[in-house]
C-alpha positions in Angstrom: 145.8 38.4 119.5 146.1 38.5 115.8 148.1 41.4 114.4 146.6 43.4 111.5 148.6 43.1 108.3 148.5 45.5 105.4 146.0 44.3 102.7 147.6 42.9 99.6 145.7 45.3 97.4 147.2 48.2 99.3 150.7 47.0 98.5 149.9 46.8 94.9 148.4 50.3 94.9 151.6 51.6 96.6 153.7 50.1 93.8 151.5 51.7 91.1 151.9 55.1 92.8 155.6 55.2 91.9 156.4 58.0 89.5 156.4 56.9 85.9 157.4 58.9 82.8 154.6 60.7 81.0 152.8 58.3 78.7 152.2 59.0 75.0 148.5 59.5 75.8 149.4 62.2 78.4 151.7 63.9 75.9 149.0 63.9 73.3 146.5 65.4 75.6 148.9 68.1 76.7 149.7 69.0 73.0 146.0 69.2 72.2 145.5 71.5 75.2 148.3 73.8 74.2 147.1 73.9 70.6 143.6 74.8 71.8 145.0 77.8 73.7 147.0 78.9 70.7 143.9 78.6 68.5 142.0 80.9 70.9 144.7 83.5 70.7 144.7 83.3 66.9 141.0 83.7 66.7 141.2 86.6 69.2 143.7 88.3 67.0 141.7 87.8 63.8 138.5 89.1 65.3 140.2 92.3 66.6 142.4 93.0 63.6 140.0 92.1 60.8 136.7 92.5 62.5 137.1 96.3 63.1 136.4 95.9 66.8 137.1 99.1 68.8 140.2 98.7 70.9 138.3 99.9 74.1 135.9 97.0 73.6 138.5 94.3 72.9 142.2 95.0 72.6 144.5 92.9 70.5 146.6 90.1 72.1 149.7 92.3 71.4 148.2 95.3 73.1 147.2 93.2 76.0 150.7 91.8 76.6 152.2 95.2 76.1 150.3 96.4 79.2 152.7 94.3 81.3 155.3 97.0 80.7 153.2 99.6 82.5 154.9 100.5 85.8 151.8 102.0 87.4 150.0 98.7 87.3 152.3 97.0 89.9 151.6 93.6 88.3 154.0 91.6 90.5 152.7 92.9 93.8 149.0 92.7 92.8 149.5 89.2 91.4 151.3 88.2 94.6 148.3 89.4 96.7 145.7 87.6 94.6 147.9 84.4 94.6 148.2 84.5 98.4 144.5 84.8 98.8 143.8 82.0 96.4 146.4 79.6 97.8 145.7 80.6 101.5 141.9 80.1 101.2 142.4 76.9 99.2 144.8 75.3 101.8 142.4 76.2 104.6 139.5 74.6 102.7 141.5 71.4 102.0 142.8 71.0 105.6 139.6 71.9 107.4 137.4 70.0 105.0 139.4 66.8 105.2 139.7 67.0 109.0 136.0 67.6 109.5 135.1 64.7 107.1 137.3 62.4 109.2 135.7 63.6 112.4 132.2 63.1 111.0 133.2 59.6 109.9 134.3 58.7 113.4 131.2 60.2 115.0 127.8 59.6 113.4 125.8 61.7 115.9 128.1 64.6 115.2 127.7 64.2 111.4 123.9 63.9 111.7 123.9 67.2 113.7 126.5 69.2 111.9 126.2 68.2 108.2 122.7 69.7 107.7 123.9 72.9 109.3 126.9 73.1 107.0 124.7 72.5 104.0 122.4 75.4 105.1 125.4 77.7 105.6 126.8 76.7 102.3 123.5 77.9 100.6 124.1 81.5 101.8 125.5 83.5 98.8 129.1 84.3 99.6 128.7 87.7 97.9 126.1 88.6 100.5 128.6 87.7 103.3 131.4 89.8 101.7 130.3 93.1 103.3 130.1 91.4 106.7 133.6 90.0 106.3 134.8 93.5 105.6 133.1 94.9 108.7 134.6 92.0 110.8 138.1 91.8 109.4 138.5 95.2 107.6 140.0 95.4 104.1 143.0 93.3 103.0 144.1 89.8 102.4 142.3 88.2 105.4 138.7 88.8 104.4 139.4 87.8 100.8 141.1 84.6 101.9 138.1 83.8 104.1 135.8 84.3 101.1 137.9 82.0 99.0 137.9 79.4 101.8 134.1 79.7 102.3 133.4 79.0 98.6 135.9 76.2 98.2 135.4 74.4 101.5 132.2 72.4 101.0 133.2 70.4 97.9 136.2 69.0 99.8 134.2 68.1 102.8 131.4 66.5 100.8 133.6 64.4 98.5 135.9 63.3 101.4 133.0 62.2 103.5 131.6 60.3 100.6 134.9 58.6 100.0 135.3 57.6 103.6 131.9 56.0 103.6 132.6 54.0 100.4 134.3 51.2 102.3 132.4 47.9 102.4 131.1 47.2 105.9 132.2 43.6 105.7 135.7 44.7 105.1 135.6 47.0 108.2 134.1 44.1 110.2 136.9 41.8 109.1 139.6 44.3 110.1 137.9 44.8 113.5 137.8 41.1 114.0 141.6 41.1 113.6 141.9 43.6 116.4 142.5 46.5 114.1 142.5 49.9 115.8 140.5 52.9 114.5 143.7 54.4 113.3 144.6 51.3 111.3 141.2 51.2 109.8 141.6 54.8 108.7 145.2 54.6 107.3 145.1 51.2 105.7 141.5 50.9 104.5 139.5 54.1 104.5 142.1 56.7 103.4 143.4 54.7 100.3 139.8 54.2 99.1 138.8 57.8 99.8 141.9 59.4 98.0 140.3 59.5 94.5 137.2 61.3 96.0 139.4 63.7 98.0 141.2 64.8 94.9 138.0 65.1 93.0 136.8 67.6 95.6 140.2 69.3 95.6 140.0 69.9 91.9 136.6 71.5 92.2 137.8 73.6 95.1 140.8 74.9 93.2 138.4 76.5 90.6 136.1 77.9 93.3 139.0 79.4 95.3 140.0 81.6 92.4 136.5 82.9 92.0 136.2 83.5 95.8 139.4 85.6 96.0 138.5 87.7 93.0 134.9 88.3 94.4 136.5 89.4 97.6 138.7 91.9 95.8 135.7 93.3 93.9 133.7 93.8 97.1 136.5 95.6 99.0 140.2 95.6 98.7 143.2 97.9 98.3 145.4 95.6 96.2 145.2 92.5 94.0 144.4 91.9 90.4 140.6 92.2 91.0 141.2 95.6 92.6 143.3 96.6 89.7 140.6 95.7 87.2 138.2 98.0 89.0 140.8 100.8 88.9 141.5 100.6 85.2 137.8 100.2 84.4 137.3 103.9 85.0 139.7 104.8 82.2 138.4 102.0 79.9 141.9 100.5 79.9 140.6 97.2 78.6 144.1 95.9 77.7 145.1 96.0 81.4 141.7 94.4 82.3 142.3 91.6 79.9 145.9 91.1 81.2 144.6 91.0 84.8 142.1 88.3 83.8 144.9 86.3 82.1 147.1 86.5 85.2 144.2 85.4 87.4 143.6 82.5 85.1 147.3 81.5 85.1 147.4 81.5 89.0 144.3 79.2 88.9 145.9 76.9 86.3 149.1 76.6 88.4 147.0 75.6 91.4 145.0 73.1 89.4 148.2 71.6 87.8 149.8 71.2 91.3 146.7 69.3 92.4 146.8 67.1 89.3 150.5 66.4 89.9 149.9 65.4 93.5 147.0 63.2 92.4 149.3 61.5 89.9 151.8 60.7 92.7 149.3 59.4 95.2 146.4 57.8 93.3 146.6 55.0 90.8 145.4 56.0 87.3 142.6 53.5 87.1 141.3 54.7 90.5 141.0 58.4 89.7 137.6 59.9 89.6 137.2 61.7 86.3 
């Protein structure tokens, strides 16, 4: 019986995955991104200071950052709650989405039966399900995490399934003719080819998980940055509202950067889906 050997292209891909220092192009792109953010803050400052915009409509950048000193906002604890909902829902979406995609790849009848059902369920507005989640799971982190999961789950499932189906049938037949097991087919052929698609879905899911957690806090919560925004809205404390939005954005950016870093380590640059 012929023993299956690792394809030569896989060895080359593994060598290219080794960590390399940031290239000049990457540094330039990072500098441009930082400059764009600084430019937005400058424009924001000019509009407020010289456009005579009422402070309750749009606070200045300085007033916004000064709100961090307010002890009654509990920034750290509220940010920790929102971050746990975002990261928790996102991790659930990634793990369950990838596992289901693998199972569907191994069982075509199951995929034919379950995928249309999942598409139909994904069409349900998650905002409409929010009150039901509150009835089922009460207030707190759990229902908000589930909402974040439900919004970010489908892109991971869809792109992973597509990536696993991208393998040429002739290549799979060749591996099977060499007595390759299903596990060998998956680890040596399908998974390396599907990785760019998996990370493409993970990047989309990172954005959706942030929206899902905040929507959950708007619908019903007793803590979190979304809950804080609703509280300060009553007093027209727009500086605190702006600060909450900035912190939510920063949490999302951290998650997105972590995904990009993991993609950089595992996927060759020329193979990444942009």
